[in-house]
N, C-alpha and C positions, 0 to 999 in steps of 0.2 A: 503493500500500500504505500501511496506518496500523496503528501498534501504540498501542493504547489502553488506560489504565487506569483504573478506577473506584475512586476511594479513597473509601471510608466512615469518615469520621471522627465522633468523637463531637459536638463542637460548633465554633462559629466559632473559638475558640484554636487548634484542631488544624488547620484549614483554613488559617488565617492563617499559622501556622508552616511548615506543609509548602510554602504558596505562596512564602513568604520565601526559603526554602531551595532551592527549583525555579527561583526567578528568579536566586538566585545561581550556579546551575549553568547558566545559558544557555536557559532556558526561557521565553517570552514569553506575557504575557497575551493572548487572543485578544479583541479589541474590535470585531470586525466583526459582520455581520448574520448571523443564524441560516441565512437562506436561501443565505450564501456560505461556510459552513463546509464542511470537506472530509466528503467521504462516507467511511463510513455514519455518522459522526456527527451530520452535519446531518439526516439523514432521521430518526434517533432523537430528535431535540430538536424537529424541526419537527411529527412526527407520531406521537407515542408510542402512540395507539391502532392505528396501522398495524403498528406492530413488536411488540406485544404485547397480552395481553388486559387492558388496563387500562380500567374503567369510569368515567371521569373524572367523569361526573355524579354519581354514587354517592360521591365522595368530598369532604372538607372541602377548605376554600380553602386552609389549612395544608398538608394532604397534597400538593394538587396542586404547590403552588410548592415544596415539598421533593422531590417525585418527578420533575418534569420539569427544572426547571432547577438544576443544580449553582452552587454559590456562586461557583466559578472554573472557567474553561478555561483551560488552560496548552498550549502547544506548542514542541517543539522537532524542527526538521525534519519527520520522518512520526512523532514521538511525541508522543502527547496525553494529558494527565492530568485528569480531572473530578473535582472535590473536591464531594462531597455530605454536609455537616453533617447526620446523623442520629441525633444522640442515642446514649446507652448501651443500659444493659439496660431501659430503659423503651418503648423503640418499636420492637420487633421486628418488627412488622407493616409498619411504613413500609419497612424495611430489607428486609424480604421482597419489596415491590413493586416496588424498584429492583434488586434483585439478579435477580430470575427474568424481570424485563423484559428486561435485559441478557443474561442467560444464554440464554434462549429464543431471543431474536433472532440470537444467534449459531449456536447449536446445533440448532435445530429445522429441518429440511429443508422448504421451501417457498417461499413467495412471495418471501423475502428471501434465498434462497441464493447466488445471484450476489453480491449486495452484501456478504455477510459473508464470502465465500469470496474468490479474489483475493489471498491472501497477507496479508489482514488478521489481526490477532492481539488479542485481548482477553482483559483480567486484571481481576479484583475483589480488592481488598485492604481488610481491617480495619485501621485504625490506633486502637487504643484505649489507655486509661492501666491499669497496672497496679493503682493503687489500692493499698487494704490488703488486697484479696486475693490480689494475688501473680500473678506472671507465669503460673505451671501452671494457678491456677484461671480466670484468663481466657480461656487457650487453651483449657480444657476447656469453658468455656461458649459460646466463639466455635463451637468444632467440634460442639458439641451442636446450636446454632443453624443451622448451615449444614447439617447432617443433616435437620433437620426442614425447613429453608426448601426444600432439593431433594427433600425427600421419598423420602431414600435411606438406609436404616439401614445401607448398607454405605458411606456417604460415607467415602473414604480420610481419616484423622486427619492433621492438619498437627502435626506432632509437636515441634516447636522454634521459638522465636520467630525474627521475620524471615526466615521461609521460606515456601515455597509448592509447590504441586502442580499438575498440570494434571487438571481434572476434565471428560471429555468433550475438548471444543475451548478450554475457559476457563482459564485460570491462576488460582488461587485462593490467596491469601496472608494472612499476620498478620503485623502488627508491633506489639509491646507497648511503650508509653513506659515507661521506668523512671529512677530516678535512676541516674546511671552505675555500673554492674556490679552492682547490687542485684537483689533480686527483686520489690521493691515500689516505688512512687512513680507519679508522672504528669507529664504534658508539663511542668508548670511547673518541676520537678525539673532539666529541660533548660533552658528557656526564661530561668528567673530568672537563674541564675548568668551566662549570656550577657550579659544585660542588665544586670547589676551591675558586670561587669568594667568598671574605669575610671570608675565611677559611684557609688562608693560614698557621695559625699557627698550625693547627689540620694536616694538609697535612704535613707539615713537619717534625712534628713527626713521624708520619705514615711513611714516607719515610726513616726516621732514623732507625726505627725498622726493616723495610725491608731489611736495610743494614747488618744486623747481621751476616748473614749466616756463615761467615768465622771465625767468633767470638764465635762460638758454637761448643761444642763436638760433637754433631748429624750430623751437616752439613758441619764440615770443610773438604776442600778438596774434596765435592762431586758437586761442581758447575760446569756446562758447560755453556760457554760464546757464545754469538755471535762471529764471526769471525771479529777479530779486536776489539771486545768489552772491555770495561773498567770494573773496579769493581762496577760501578753504577749497582744497580737492574734491571733496565730497559735494561740492556743488558743480563741477564741471560735467557738462554734457557731451561734449566732441572736444577731439585734438586734432587739429588741421581737417576738420571734416569727419574725422572716424570717431565712433561712439567710444566715450571713455566710463569705465566702471570703476569707480574708486574702491570699493570693497574687493572687488576681484583682484584690483591690481594690489592690495595690501597682501592679500592672501600670498599672489607670486610672488611679492618683494620679500616677505618673511620666509618663505619657503628656499629662496636661493642660499642661505645662510647654512641651509643642511643638504638639500636635496638639488645639487647644481643642474642646470639645464632641464628640470623636470617641469612638466605641467604642474598646474593648481591642483588638479585632481590627485596627481601623484604626492604632493605635498600634504595635502589632506588624508590621505591613506597612510603615507609612511612617515612624515615627519613628527617630531616629538610635541609640538604643540598641543594636540589634541590625544589626551591619555586617557585610559581606561577608566582612572578613578573619575576625571572629569565628566565621562559619559554616563558613569553609573548615577553618579551623585546629582545630574541634572534633569527637571521636571520633565522638560520638553523631550528629551532624548527617552524617558521612561515612557511617555505616552506614545512615542513612535514605536517602540517594542511592543508595549501592550497592544497596540492596534495591529500590527504585523501576525503576533502570535494569536490574537484572537481570531483573526481574519481566517489563518492558515487552520485554525483546528475547529472551525466551526461545522 
């Protein structure tokens, strides 16, 4: 018997953070060969065309990579979590392919009935940022998207954050990242305070570095600020026309002190800023784990 969660996340930061949390709670990264992975997950990854109506020949290389292969596969006993970074509002078509391929495999009676019965349970959950829209608007958007994806105007609405319900045989849930106790925010509002704890000296230097745009020949006069923004780097929207994200730049800057040349995602996973002790003691991380464990075992 396998309990499988397909986690639909917006980007690699989200995947890295959930990966780190699950590793802290006893999940292991699956590093074996696809042919050796437990069924029915192995079959889904080995031959997606066999399990759903996916015409790989008509897809872009980008879509194939995102659709077929999760960024991470983690397991703890018979519990499995597959992380799929599939962007936010901009890529519903790709999310639709992933969700329907899993849902149809589980729920459509036919060639795979034996493989997807036998006590296996499947869940799909969105892990999205509230952003400036807030929890309620993001919940509304995801519920609307799920209704369209499943082509069911009677799709039962998921009414509260960090909750789920069963749709036919698949658990479907939503977890919205916010600043603790707030309506708005995003993953970085959870991640950065944990990384900063005990490391104020490092972050102060990183912030100082990220404030030098106007002191450089390359970027002087090429900064676009938020309306009413100050000279603080958190108010920068663009640098020479390219989107600037202060919080992601902070993570990248402090990460280079230990993980030279690595991406932000690698720094989140492997650098020493985010310790098991911090994760275990953090209330929001606890809620994320509780949600994942509950939807897996329902």
